GUVOKE-832600 format. One record per atom (N, C-alpha, C): residue in one letter; x negated, y negated, z negated. Coordinates in steps of 0.05 Angstrom, whole numbers, padded with zeros to 5 digits, always signed. Atoms other than C-alpha are relative to their C-alpha. Layout:
% residues N
AXYZ
...
//
This chain:
% residues 173
M+00020-00007-00030
M+00547+00540-00135
M-00001-00044-00010
R-00004+00033+00011
R+00565+00458-00155
R-00023-00002-00013
D+00020+00004+00010
D+00517+00462-00214
D-00023+00000+00011
D+00034+00008-00004
D+00452+00484-00175
D+00002-00021+00020
S+00010+00033-00018
S+00462+00424-00134
S+00000-00027-00007
T+00010+00018+00013
T+00462+00383-00184
T-00022-00017-00004
P+00029+00008+00011
P+00397+00377-00217
P-00008-00002+00028
M+00005+00019-00014
M+00379+00372-00140
M-00002-00019+00012
L-00017+00022-00001
L+00422+00314-00129
L-00020-00017-00014
K+00017+00005+00019
K+00389+00295-00192
K-00033-00020+00016
L+00035+00002-00004
L+00323+00301-00178
L-00005-00021+00025
R+00006+00012-00020
R+00321+00264-00103
R+00015-00017-00009
K-00005+00034+00021
K+00365+00201-00146
K-00029-00009+00000
D+00029+00022+00004
D+00305+00193-00179
D-00026-00003+00004
A+00015-00006-00023
A+00255+00211-00126
A+00001-00029+00004
L-00004+00031-00010
L+00288+00152-00093
L-00002-00019-00011
T+00000+00017+00016
T+00298+00110-00146
T-00036-00020-00017
A+00035+00007-00004
A+00223+00111-00157
A-00009-00015+00016
L+00013+00022-00018
L+00203+00096-00098
L+00015-00022+00023
A-00008+00027+00001
A+00247+00037-00089
A-00012-00017-00014
W+00010+00023+00023
W+00220+00003-00148
W-00030+00001+00009
L+00023-00007-00017
L+00156+00023-00120
L-00013-00011+00021
A-00013+00006-00019
A+00169+00000-00064
A+00000-00030+00001
A-00004+00026+00012
A+00196-00061-00090
A-00029-00012-00006
F+00018+00002+00020
F+00130-00073-00138
F-00025-00010+00037
A+00010+00004-00023
A+00085-00071-00065
A+00003-00014+00020
V-00008+00034-00021
V+00128-00119-00025
V-00011-00018-00012
A+00008+00030+00021
A+00117-00167-00085
A-00039-00012+00002
M+00033-00001+00026
M+00041-00151-00103
M-00010-00011+00034
A+00014+00009-00019
A+00035-00158-00022
A+00003-00035+00007
Y+00009+00030-00013
Y+00058-00226-00007
Y-00021-00018-00032
V+00025+00023+00010
V+00013-00253-00075
V-00020+00022+00013
E+00029+00008-00004
E-00047-00230-00040
E+00014-00005+00030
A-00008+00026-00030
A-00019-00258+00038
A-00008-00019-00012
A+00009+00026+00011
A-00023-00321-00004
A-00014-00001-00005
V+00035+00028+00000
V-00082-00334-00031
V-00016+00013+00035
V+00017-00005-00023
V-00113-00298+00039
V+00000-00037+00018
A-00001+00027-00010
A-00079-00361+00066
A-00011-00016-00008
Y+00013+00028+00014
Y-00098-00401+00018
Y-00022+00001+00016
L+00042+00005-00013
L-00174-00385+00039
L-00001+00005+00024
R+00006+00012-00034
R-00173-00386+00119
R+00020-00021-00009
L-00007+00029-00010
L-00136-00448+00115
L-00027-00020-00018
L+00029+00025+00004
L-00198-00476+00062
L-00031+00010+00024
Y+00024-00003-00010
Y-00253-00434+00098
Y+00005+00004+00027
Y+00007+00000-00028
Y-00233-00425+00170
Y+00031-00008+00016
P-00013+00015-00003
P-00190-00486+00182
P+00007-00016+00032
D-00009+00000-00036
D-00194-00482+00261
D+00011+00039+00004
G-00011-00023+00003
G-00168-00421+00262
G-00018+00024-00017
F+00015-00028+00007
F-00188-00341+00238
F-00007+00014+00018
S+00008-00015-00030
S-00223-00302+00287
S-00021+00025-00014
I+00014-00021+00012
I-00267-00237+00265
I-00017+00009+00021
E+00018-00012-00009
E-00325-00221+00308
E-00019+00027-00015
G+00025-00005+00011
G-00372-00188+00266
G+00004-00006-00037
V+00000+00004+00027
V-00392-00189+00190
V-00001-00034-00002
A+00004+00041+00001
A-00421-00262+00208
A+00015-00017-00001
S-00033+00008-00011
S-00355-00282+00222
S+00001-00012-00037
L+00000+00006+00026
L-00358-00285+00140
L-00018-00012-00012
Q+00027+00013+00006
Q-00418-00329+00131
Q+00012-00017-00015
C-00003+00027+00006
C-00385-00385+00125
C+00016-00001-00039
V-00011+00000+00013
V-00350-00368+00065
V-00018+00005-00033
P+00024-00002+00005
P-00398-00373+00005
P-00002+00022-00017
P-00001-00025+00002
P-00425-00311-00028
P+00021-00001-00032
G-00030+00003+00020
G-00382-00331-00097
G+00025+00002+00004
V-00009-00008-00010
V-00330-00321-00071
V+00016+00017+00012
L+00005-00030-00007
L-00341-00258-00037
L-00003+00004-00021
A-00005-00011+00025
A-00350-00235-00100
A+00030+00000-00015
I-00025+00005+00006
I-00288-00258-00124
I+00016+00017+00010
E-00024-00018-00005
E-00243-00226-00073
E-00018+00026+00011
I+00004-00035+00009
I-00288-00159-00085
I+00015-00009-00028
G-00027-00015+00032
G-00254-00155-00155
G+00023-00001+00008
R-00039-00006+00007
R-00186-00179-00133
R+00007+00022+00012
E+00012-00015-00014
E-00198-00122-00082
E+00011+00016-00022
A+00015-00018+00020
A-00218-00085-00131
A+00029-00007-00031
A-00033+00003+00007
A-00151-00107-00182
A+00010+00008+00005
T-00020-00025-00013
T-00108-00088-00136
T+00005+00022+00010
I-00001-00028-00004
I-00125-00025-00124
I+00009+00010-00021
V-00014-00002+00024
V-00116-00016-00197
V+00021-00006-00013
M-00025+00006+00023
M-00056-00045-00207
M+00019+00019+00014
L-00011-00016-00013
L-00028-00011-00149
L-00004+00040-00012
A+00015-00037+00016
A-00066+00072-00190
A+00022+00000-00020
A-00018+00005+00015
A-00032+00039-00247
A+00035-00002-00012
V-00033+00011-00006
V+00045+00018-00224
V+00002+00038-00003
A-00008-00022+00008
A+00041+00093-00197
A-00008+00021-00023
F-00004-00018+00024
F+00016+00132-00256
F+00021-00019-00021
L-00030-00004+00009
L+00075+00098-00294
L+00023+00010+00007
S-00032+00004-00006
S+00120+00114-00258
S+00007+00031-00013
A-00015-00024+00006
A+00175+00165-00255
A-00035+00035+00005
G+00013-00027-00009
G+00123+00223-00228
G-00019+00017-00025
K+00013-00011+00030
K+00104+00282-00284
K-00019+00004+00011
S+00026-00022-00007
S+00047+00326-00237
S-00016-00029+00008
W+00021+00010-00011
W-00021+00289-00217
W+00015-00005+00033
W-00014+00008-00033
W+00013+00302-00144
W+00025-00018+00012
E-00025+00019+00003
E+00070+00266-00151
E-00010-00029-00013
R+00002+00022+00007
R+00040+00209-00176
R-00023-00008+00014
L+00028+00000-00029
L-00016+00213-00119
L+00020-00011+00010
A-00013+00007-00016
A+00042+00215-00081
A+00014-00041-00001
H-00011+00027+00017
H+00070+00149-00117
H-00020-00018+00018
F+00013+00015-00016
F+00010+00114-00103
F-00001-00006+00041
M+00003-00006-00035
M-00001+00135-00025
M+00025-00016+00003
W-00024+00021-00018
W+00070+00093-00013
W+00004-00024-00018
A-00006+00022+00000
A+00062+00037-00057
A-00034-00025+00017
F+00021+00019-00002
F-00006+00023-00032
F+00008-00009+00038
A-00017-00003-00011
A+00027+00043+00034
A+00016-00024+00015
L-00019+00009-00012
L+00074+00001+00039
L-00006-00033-00013
W+00022+00024+00010
W+00026-00057-00001
W-00012-00006+00031
D+00009-00001-00032
D-00010-00048+00069
D+00013-00015+00019
I-00015+00012-00027
I+00040-00061+00118
I+00020-00018-00008
F-00001+00029+00012
F+00074-00113+00076
F-00014-00021+00002
Y+00023+00022-00003
Y+00002-00151+00064
Y+00006-00023+00033
Y+00005+00026-00033
Y+00002-00165+00145
Y+00029-00003+00006
I-00022-00004-00004
I+00076-00164+00152
I+00012-00041-00007
W+00006+00034+00012
W+00069-00234+00101
W-00026-00021+00011
L+00018+00009-00006
L+00006-00251+00133
L+00018-00016+00021
Y-00011+00002-00025
Y+00052-00255+00201
Y+00018-00023-00003
V-00018+00007+00010
V+00103-00293+00166
V-00013-00039-00004
L+00017+00017+00013
L+00054-00346+00129
L-00019-00015+00015
L+00021+00008-00017
L+00004-00356+00175
L+00003+00005+00028
R-00014-00015-00033
R+00033-00331+00250
R-00020+00013+00005
W+00017-00014-00005
W-00019-00278+00249
W-00002+00021-00012
P+00020-00004-00028
P-00044-00232+00268
P+00022-00002+00030
S-00010+00019-00034
S-00022-00249+00341
S+00011+00029+00006
G-00010-00028-00001
G-00012-00168+00351
G-00014+00019-00006
P+00016-00021+00019
P-00033-00100+00328
P-00035+00003+00007
M+00024-00011-00001
M-00103-00098+00364
M-00023-00026-00004
T+00010+00022+00018
T-00118-00167+00327
T-00025+00005-00022
I+00029-00015+00020
I-00191-00145+00293
I-00004-00024-00023
D-00014+00017+00007
D-00183-00165+00227
D-00038+00010-00031
V+00020-00014+00010
V-00234-00146+00160
V+00023+00007-00031
L-00014-00005+00013
L-00201-00101+00120
L-00003+00012-00024
F+00003+00008+00039
F-00233-00089+00052
F-00033-00001+00008
L+00021+00010-00001
L-00293-00109+00029
L-00019+00015-00015
I+00010-00028+00017
I-00311-00044-00017
I-00006+00020+00012
P+00025+00003+00005
P-00366-00019-00010
P-00019-00027+00016
R+00005+00023-00025
R-00380-00064+00054
R+00012-00007+00011
P-00023-00001-00027
P-00339-00093+00108
P+00005+00014+00026
W-00011-00012-00011
W-00289-00055+00134
W+00016-00024+00029
I-00023+00025-00034
I-00271-00090+00219
I+00005+00023+00010
A-00015-00019-00029
A-00225-00050+00260
A+00013-00027-00001
P-00025+00011-00017
P-00164-00075+00295
P+00029+00013-00031
V-00007+00000+00023
V-00105-00084+00239
V+00031+00036+00018
L-00021-00039-00009
L-00064-00020+00279
L-00023+00026-00016
V+00007-00018+00009
V-00107+00023+00249
V+00009+00000-00040
P+00001-00004+00038
P-00088+00001+00161
P+00025+00007+00011
L-00033-00011+00007
L-00016+00004+00190
L+00005+00022+00016
L-00014-00022-00005
L-00026+00071+00219
L-00010+00014-00015
A+00011-00012+00020
A-00064+00093+00164
A+00026+00003-00028
S-00030+00001+00035
S+00007+00070+00112
S+00019+00014+00013
L-00026-00023-00013
L+00048+00105+00165
L-00007+00025-00009
L+00013-00029-00006
L+00009+00173+00157
L+00003+00006-00032
M-00014-00007+00024
M+00011+00161+00081
M+00018+00001-00002
M-00035-00005+00012
M+00084+00142+00066
M+00011+00035+00013
G-00007-00025-00002
G+00089+00212+00104
G-00007+00023-00007
A+00018-00012+00012
A+00045+00241+00072
A+00008+00003-00040
A-00005+00004+00022
A+00074+00216+00009
A+00026+00021-00010
L-00021-00013+00007
L+00142+00239+00026
L+00003+00022+00005
A+00006-00020+00004
A+00121+00302+00038
A-00006+00007-00033
I+00011-00011+00014
I+00086+00324-00020
I+00037-00008-00030
L-00027-00001+00025
L+00152+00297-00062
L+00025+00018+00005
S-00012-00014+00002
S+00194+00335-00024
S-00006+00033-00001
G+00001-00020+00009
G+00162+00391-00035
G-00002+00014-00025
R-00001-00002+00024
R+00161+00382-00103
R+00028+00012-00009
C-00034+00003+00010
C+00246+00373-00109
C+00000+00034+00010
V-00006-00024-00003
V+00247+00439-00067
V-00015+00022-00013
R+00008-00013+00020
R+00193+00474-00118
R+00024+00012-00022
R-00009+00002+00037
R+00234+00450-00179
R+00034+00021+00014
A-00025-00014-00009
A+00306+00474-00134
A-00004+00029-00002
V+00004-00025+00001
V+00276+00541-00114
V+00000+00023-00031
G+00009-00015+00016
G+00253+00556-00178
G+00026+00004-00024
R-00013+00002+00018
R+00316+00540-00215
R+00023+00027+00007
R-00008-00020-00013
R+00353+00583-00171
R+00001+00027-00006
M+00011-00028+00014
M+00311+00637-00189
M+00009+00019-00030
R-00005+00004+00023
R+00325+00637-00250
R+00035+00005-00021
T-00021+00005+00013
T+00392+00639-00259
T+00013+00034+00020
//
């Protein structure tokens, strides 16, 4: 009986270890992103940052916006790369790892912005969520809820994988 439970515990420990390292990366990456945004806001919005629409971005020079789009694309590539290099063996596990890292990065991005700038003032504060392919503008609550859903989906994918492996081993013995 003990032998049947050991592989499940080892797999679970491996999965938790991968999620912990992905979380460490995501939280650190979120700080880097928040620091860059804090600098940009101090430079281009010295009197305070508020978004009413795309027109609110007009004080940022087009060249800087192009750099920002590149930074956003690079962030997605880094999150995808770390998920691909993770302990995930299947496409589904790697997708779950990407969703986990992306979600934690997004949540902690707003936490770090609050720590650095005392912004956003609340979940209904309007923000520019993303610039690719065009500016996405919505309350901060939107990416936070989406991130929580992604984390739940990632955990569901990974736990389903664990269940399938455990059931498969029991059926063979």
